N, C-alpha and C positions, 0 to 999 in steps of 0.2 A: 453549420456551426454545431459543435458538440455541446451537449447538455451535461456538464460535469456535476452540477449540483444534484441532478436526478440520478446520475450514475453513482454518486456517493451513497445516496439513500438505498439504491438497489444492492450495492456491494455490502453495505452494513447489514442487510437482511440475511446474508449468507451465514452470519454468525449465530443466527437464531435457529438454524437447522442442526439438531443433534447428529453427530456422527458424520457430518459432511467431510469430504476430502478436498473441498475447494476453498477452505478458509485461508490458507496461505496465499493462494492466487488472488483472492479478494483483498487481502491485506496489501499486497503489492500494488494492485490496481487502485486502491484507496490512496496510496502514496502518490501514484501518477496523477490521479484526478486533482488532488490538492496542489500538487506542483504546477499543473496546467492552469489552475485557477489563481496561481500566485500566492497561495498559502504555504509558504516555504517551511515555516516552523511546524505546521501540522503535517506536511509531507514528510519531514524528517522524523517526526514522532511515529508516523505510520510505518515507515521503512524500518525504524529501530524496533518497533513492536514485532515485525516479522522476524528480525534477527533474534530477538529475545525469546519469542515463543515458538518459533519454527526453525530451530538450528539445522535440522536435517532436510529442509525444504529445497526443492529444485530451484526455487526463486531466491534463495539466500544470497547468492553471488550478485544477482541483479539488484537486490536491496542495498547491499554494500556498495556497489558501483554507483547507484543513484545518490547515496549519501556522499560519496566521494566527489561526484560531479557537482553537487550543490555546494559543498565546502570549498571547492576550487574557486568558485566565483567570488 
């Protein structure tokens, strides 16, 4: 069984490292973790944050698709 709560803590640590190039990846994975835990509103918030703060990210389309999938349900 995956430990999503622990993963959230670890992904949030990424934002404390100045100059990292992994923050957009961590942002997407935070959304995935919250979605997997059933925290849909928080997942949507995390995906939207990626879209707002990292518009040039390689993960931009994945975040938009994740939002779309959630909103279809």
